[in-house]
C-alpha positions in Angstrom: 41.6 -44.3 66.7 41.5 -40.6 67.4 39.4 -38.4 65.1 41.3 -35.2 64.4 39.6 -32.3 66.0 42.2 -30.3 67.9 39.7 -28.5 70.1 37.4 -31.3 71.2 38.5 -34.7 69.9 36.2 -37.8 69.9 38.3 -40.7 71.1 37.0 -44.1 70.2 37.5 -47.6 71.8 38.8 -46.3 75.1 39.5 -49.0 77.7 38.6 -47.9 81.2 41.3 -49.1 83.6 40.7 -47.6 87.1 38.6 -45.3 89.2 40.0 -42.0 90.6 39.7 -40.6 94.1 36.9 -38.3 93.0 34.8 -41.2 91.7 35.4 -40.6 88.0 36.8 -43.5 85.9 40.3 -43.4 84.4 41.7 -44.3 81.0 45.1 -43.5 79.5 45.3 -42.2 75.9 48.6 -41.2 74.3 50.3 -40.9 77.8 47.6 -38.7 79.1 45.1 -39.5 81.8 41.5 -39.3 80.7 38.8 -38.8 83.4 35.3 -40.0 82.5 32.1 -40.2 84.6 29.7 -43.2 84.7 32.2 -45.7 83.6 33.5 -48.9 85.2 36.9 -50.6 84.8 36.7 -53.0 81.9 34.3 -50.8 79.9 35.3 -49.9 76.3 33.8 -46.6 75.3 33.8 -43.7 72.9 34.6 -40.4 74.7 33.9 -36.8 73.7 36.7 -34.7 75.2 35.4 -31.5 76.8 38.6 -30.4 78.6 42.2 -30.8 77.5 45.3 -30.0 79.6 49.0 -30.9 79.4 48.8 -33.9 81.6 45.1 -34.9 81.5 41.8 -34.7 79.7 38.1 -34.9 80.7 35.2 -36.0 78.7 31.8 -37.8 78.6 30.8 -41.1 77.1 29.0 -41.0 73.7 28.8 -44.7 73.2 29.4 -47.9 75.2 31.3 -50.2 72.8 31.6 -53.1 75.3 30.3 -53.2 78.9 32.5 -54.4 81.7 31.8 -57.7 83.4 31.8 -55.7 86.7 28.7 -53.8 85.8 25.3 -54.2 87.4 22.0 -52.5 86.5 21.3 -49.3 88.5 18.3 -49.7 90.9 17.1 -46.1 90.8 14.8 -44.6 88.1 16.6 -41.2 88.5 20.1 -42.7 88.0 22.3 -40.7 85.6 20.2 -37.5 86.0 20.3 -37.1 89.7 23.7 -36.1 91.0 23.8 -38.7 93.8 24.6 -42.5 94.1 26.8 -42.4 91.0 28.2 -45.9 91.6 25.0 -47.8 91.4 26.3 -49.7 88.4 29.2 -51.0 90.5 28.5 -54.0 92.8 29.0 -52.9 96.5 32.0 -55.3 97.1 33.7 -53.6 94.2 32.9 -50.2 95.5 34.6 -51.1 98.8 37.7 -52.3 96.9 38.1 -49.0 95.2 37.5 -47.0 98.4 40.1 -49.1 100.2 42.6 -48.5 97.4 41.8 -44.7 97.5 42.7 -44.5 101.2 45.9 -46.4 100.8 47.0 -44.5 97.7 46.4 -41.1 99.2 48.1 -41.8 102.5 51.2 -43.1 100.7 51.2 -40.7 97.7 50.2 -37.5 99.4 51.5 -38.1 102.9 54.5 -40.1 101.9 53.7 -42.2 105.0 55.0 -45.5 106.0 51.9 -47.6 106.8 51.2 -50.8 108.6 48.9 -53.2 106.7 45.6 -51.3 106.3 42.6 -53.0 107.9 39.9 -54.1 105.5 37.3 -51.4 104.9 34.2 -51.7 107.1 31.2 -51.7 104.8 27.8 -50.3 105.6 25.1 -52.6 106.9 22.6 -50.6 104.8 23.4 -49.7 101.2 20.1 -48.0 100.6 17.9 -45.9 103.0 20.9 -45.2 105.2 20.7 -41.4 105.5 19.0 -39.7 108.4 18.8 -36.3 106.7 17.8 -35.0 103.3 17.2 -31.5 102.0 14.9 -31.1 99.0 14.4 -27.9 96.9 11.2 -26.4 95.6 11.7 -24.8 92.1 9.6 -23.4 89.2 12.4 -24.6 86.9 12.0 -28.3 86.6 14.6 -30.3 84.6 12.8 -31.6 81.6 14.0 -35.0 80.6 15.0 -35.5 76.9 12.5 -38.3 76.4 9.7 -36.1 77.7 10.6 -33.2 75.4 10.9 -35.5 72.4 7.6 -37.2 73.1 5.6 -34.0 73.4 7.7 -31.2 71.9 4.8 -28.7 71.5 3.0 -29.5 74.7 3.3 -27.0 77.6 5.2 -28.4 80.5 4.5 -28.0 84.2 7.9 -26.8 85.4 7.3 -27.0 89.2 9.5 -29.5 91.0 10.5 -30.7 94.4 13.8 -32.6 94.5 17.5 -32.3 94.0 19.7 -29.9 92.0 20.9 -31.1 88.6 24.7 -31.4 88.9 26.4 -28.2 87.7 23.1 -26.3 87.3 22.1 -24.0 90.2 18.6 -23.3 88.8 17.4 -26.7 87.6 15.7 -29.2 89.9 15.0 -32.9 89.2 11.5 -33.7 90.4 11.8 -36.9 92.4 9.4 -39.8 92.5 11.3 -42.2 94.7 14.7 -41.7 96.4 16.6 -44.7 98.0 18.7 -42.6 100.3 16.4 -42.0 103.3 13.9 -44.4 104.9 10.2 -43.6 104.9 8.4 -41.5 105.5 10.8 -39.3 103.6 9.5 -40.0 100.1 5.9 -39.9 101.3 6.3 -36.6 103.0 8.1 -35.0 100.0 5.5 -36.3 97.5 2.6 -35.2 99.7 4.0 -31.7 100.2 4.5 -31.4 96.4 0.9 -32.6 95.7 -0.5 -30.1 98.3 1.5 -27.3 96.7 0.3 -28.2 93.2 -3.4 -28.5 94.3 -3.3 -25.2 96.2 -1.3 -23.4 93.5 1.4 -22.3 96.0 4.2 -20.5 94.3 7.5 -22.5 93.9 10.7 -20.6 94.4 12.4 -19.0 91.4 16.1 -18.8 92.2 17.0 -16.5 89.3 14.4 -13.8 90.1 14.2 -14.5 93.9 10.5 -14.8 93.8 8.0 -17.4 94.9 7.2 -18.8 98.4 8.2 -22.4 98.8 12.0 -22.9 99.0 13.2 -26.1 100.8 11.9 -29.1 102.6 14.2 -30.8 105.2 13.5 -34.3 106.6 15.4 -35.8 109.5 14.8 -39.3 110.9 16.3 -41.1 113.8 17.1 -44.5 115.2 14.5 -43.8 117.9 11.7 -43.5 115.2 11.3 -39.8 115.6 10.9 -37.6 112.5 11.6 -33.9 112.1 10.3 -31.8 109.1 11.5 -28.2 108.4 9.8 -26.2 105.6 11.7 -23.2 104.4 9.7 -20.3 102.9 10.9 -17.2 101.0 8.5 -14.9 102.8 6.0 -14.8 105.7 2.7 -15.8 104.0 0.9 -17.3 107.0 -2.0 -18.6 105.0 0.2 -20.9 102.9 2.5 -21.7 105.8 -0.2 -22.8 108.1 -2.0 -24.6 105.2 1.0 -26.7 104.3 2.1 -27.4 107.8 -1.4 -28.4 109.0 -1.6 -30.7 106.0 1.7 -32.4 106.9 0.7 -32.6 110.6 -2.6 -34.3 109.8 -1.3 -36.6 107.0 1.8 -37.8 109.0 1.2 -38.3 112.7 4.7 -39.9 112.8 6.1 -36.3 112.6 7.3 -35.5 116.1 8.9 -32.1 115.3 7.4 -29.8 112.7 9.2 -26.5 112.2 9.5 -23.7 109.6 11.9 -21.0 108.6 11.5 -17.7 106.7 14.5 -17.3 104.5 14.5 -14.1 102.4 18.3 -14.4 101.7 19.9 -15.3 98.4 21.4 -18.5 99.8 19.7 -21.6 101.3 21.6 -21.8 104.6 19.4 -21.6 107.7 22.1 -21.6 110.4 21.8 -17.8 110.8 18.0 -17.8 110.8 15.3 -18.1 113.4 13.5 -21.5 113.6 9.8 -21.2 114.2 8.0 -23.9 116.1 4.7 -25.4 114.7 4.0 -28.8 116.2 5.6 -31.4 118.5 9.1 -30.8 119.9 11.9 -28.6 118.8 14.3 -31.5 118.4 14.5 -35.3 117.8 16.5 -37.8 119.8 19.2 -40.1 118.4 20.3 -43.2 120.3 23.8 -44.8 120.4 24.3 -47.6 122.9 22.6 -46.3 126.1 23.3 -42.7 125.2 20.7 -40.2 123.7 21.7 -37.2 121.6 19.5 -34.2 121.1 19.4 -33.3 117.4 18.0 -29.8 116.7 17.2 -28.3 113.3 20.7 -26.8 113.0 22.6 -29.7 114.7 25.2 -31.7 112.9 24.9 -35.4 113.3 26.5 -38.1 111.1 24.0 -38.8 108.3 24.5 -42.6 108.4 23.4 -43.3 112.0 24.2 -47.0 112.1 27.6 -46.6 110.5 28.4 -43.6 112.7 28.2 -46.0 115.7 30.8 -48.2 114.0 33.0 -45.2 113.3 32.8 -44.0 116.9 33.4 -47.4 118.2 36.6 -47.7 116.2 37.6 -44.2 117.4 37.1 -45.3 121.0 39.0 -48.5 120.5 42.0 -46.6 118.9 42.1 -44.2 121.8 42.9 -47.1 124.2 41.4 -45.2 127.2 41.9 -46.5 130.7 39.8 -43.9 132.6 42.9 -41.9 133.7 43.4 -39.8 130.5 42.7 -36.2 129.7 41.2 -36.3 126.2 40.9 -33.4 123.8 38.1 -33.9 121.2 38.9 -31.3 118.6 36.2 -30.2 116.1 33.8 -31.8 118.5 30.7 -30.6 116.7 27.7 -31.4 118.9 29.9 -33.5 121.2 28.9 -36.9 120.0 32.4 -38.4 120.1 33.2 -36.6 123.4 30.1 -37.9 125.1 30.5 -41.3 123.6 34.0 -41.8 125.1 33.5 -39.8 128.3 32.9 -42.8 130.6 36.3 -44.2 129.5 38.3 -41.0 130.3 39.1 -38.9 133.3 38.1 -35.7 131.5 37.1 -34.8 127.9 37.6 -31.3 126.5 35.7 -30.5 123.3 36.5 -27.5 121.1 34.3 -26.4 118.2 34.0 -23.3 116.1 30.1 -23.1 116.0 28.7 -21.8 119.3 25.3 -23.4 118.7 27.0 -26.8 118.3 28.7 -26.3 121.7 25.4 -25.6 123.3 24.1 -28.9 121.9 27.2 -30.7 123.1 26.6 -29.4 126.7 23.0 -30.3 126.5 23.9 -33.8 125.3 26.2 -34.3 128.3 23.4 -33.1 130.6 20.8 -35.4 129.0 23.1 -38.4 129.6 24.2 -37.4 133.1 27.8 -37.0 132.0 29.8 -34.7 134.3 33.4 -35.0 133.0 33.1 -33.1 129.8 33.9 -29.4 129.2 33.2 -27.7 125.9 34.6 -24.5 124.4 33.6 -22.5 121.3 36.2 -20.8 119.2 38.5 -21.0 116.2 40.7 -24.1 116.7 44.0 -22.4 115.7 43.3 -19.6 118.3 42.0 -21.9 121.0 44.5 -24.8 121.0 47.5 -22.9 122.4 49.9 -23.6 125.3 48.2 -21.3 127.6 44.8 -23.1 127.1 46.4 -26.5 127.6 48.3 -25.3 130.7 45.0 -24.0 132.2 42.9 -27.1 131.4 45.5 -29.8 131.4 47.7 -31.1 128.6 46.1 -33.9 126.6 47.1 -37.5 127.0 45.0 -38.4 123.9 43.7 -36.2 121.1 40.8 -37.0 118.8 40.7 -35.1 115.5 37.6 -35.0 113.4 38.0 -31.9 111.3 35.9 -30.8 108.2 37.1 -31.8 104.7 39.7 -29.1 104.6 41.6 -30.7 107.4 43.5 -28.9 110.2 45.4 -25.6 110.2 49.2 -25.7 110.3 49.1 -23.9 113.6 47.0 -26.7 115.1 49.5 -29.2 113.9 52.3 -27.2 115.5 50.6 -27.0 118.8 49.8 -30.7 118.8 53.5 -31.4 118.3 54.2 -29.1 121.3 51.6 -30.8 123.4 52.9 -34.2 122.4 50.0 -36.4 123.5 50.9 -40.0 123.6 48.2 -40.9 121.0 46.2 -39.1 118.3 43.2 -40.6 116.7 42.5 -38.8 113.4 39.0 -39.3 111.9 38.6 -37.9 108.4 36.0 -37.7 105.6 38.8 -36.7 103.2 41.9 -39.0 103.2 43.8 -36.5 101.0 43.8 -33.7 103.6 44.2 -36.4 106.3 47.4 -37.6 104.6 48.7 -34.0 104.3 48.0 -33.4 108.0 49.6 -36.6 109.2 52.7 -35.8 107.2 52.9 -32.6 109.3 52.7 -34.6 112.5 55.1 -37.3 111.3 58.2 -35.7 112.9 56.9 -37.0 116.2 54.2 -39.6 115.4 54.0 -42.9 113.5 51.0 -44.5 112.0 50.2 -47.7 113.9 46.7 -48.6 112.6 44.4 -47.5 109.7 40.7 -48.3 109.4 38.7 -47.2 106.4 34.9 -46.9 107.0 32.2 -46.6 104.3 29.5 -44.2 105.3 28.1 -43.4 101.9 27.4 -46.5 99.7 27.1 -45.9 95.9 29.3 -42.7 96.2 33.1 -42.3 96.0 33.2 -40.8 99.5 35.0 -42.7 102.3 35.8 -42.0 106.0 39.1 -43.1 107.5 40.4 -43.5 111.0 44.1 -43.4 111.7 45.8 -44.2 115.0 49.0 -42.2 115.6 51.4 -42.9 118.5 54.3 -40.8 119.8 57.6 -42.0 118.5 
């Protein structure tokens, strides 16, 4: 039954039938698709519509009429308020089924590709505490929970917080107690930093007025047991900076790299800012097989270390290297894949837009005694041209691992001109991957597809596709 309210109807007894690529649940009402968050196929719910278009609607659940048999209880106290881990109510094997379906649907629907049988998705060994990096935000605008407000409506609230942004609200931060994303000492460090700041009355950042001192806390952990902590301050107040960092150094001897940043800008990015050393080393080391990778404060490294190894192993397997090939690793980042496969190739050429990442890539080759890699910094569409390939050797195999937006059309055109015998496309966005493979399909066919889950309890999925020259 639909209650008549042309602008924002309340639709009752809606049966949820599927999950969309973006993670929202799907229902169909009067020939229209209805997208709803926090629902599971099999749920019957009442939905308040918030957005209505010709072919679809969006809304939120006002009442669960009947819960799906697929449901399980969320394990995190912050579920439903925090913007992460939105699929906690869905058993992990069911999550994998929907991710597998997402990959297959997007390759076929968007790319119009003819596919072999897609390999079963490779699930993550760890479904909690799997991330090696988290960034927390200090704020003087804490998100006040409804229950807290109703219990003490007239009582003044402490609005200082250290945690994650509330979805859709740039100025509201959820103060975290325990997060299941990163292994310890991440929670302990965050909670200790928060307690120190409260005790010492340090000013938390006000994003609206651009005032306050404490801005961000970044924690990086590694498979080698090393821990990096970066504290970001809005201004150079040495008394508070040294006080907090000394506290963290003494409270957590496990910290091997303690750094800080002064960020007076209106955004939180630190890539263009100076990193100040306080204690330990200026980096941590990650390990993969017998290789070590230097990870600095600005370095990109796959955030699920154990699953990254699986992802790169599949990539190496799909490349089918014999030791004689010239390999191009495009969008190489800090050269992790390039160095991981180097011993199986004659030469590996890595290209990446970020100069600092290329410096890391070269350093990682040096650390591991790898002498057959060459790295270049520059825009991919400007770098990957016939003159470059003529100078450095045409590729026998190309590995693509672009950002979510995929590759530029000019890159696709030059890959078709180069005609390597094999392309291995690693993607965190199967939709743009499908589009790009469609551009390459005039010369290449898909011979193997391997989805990989890097981020349990989210809708995100990685996918590796092996393309061979027709």
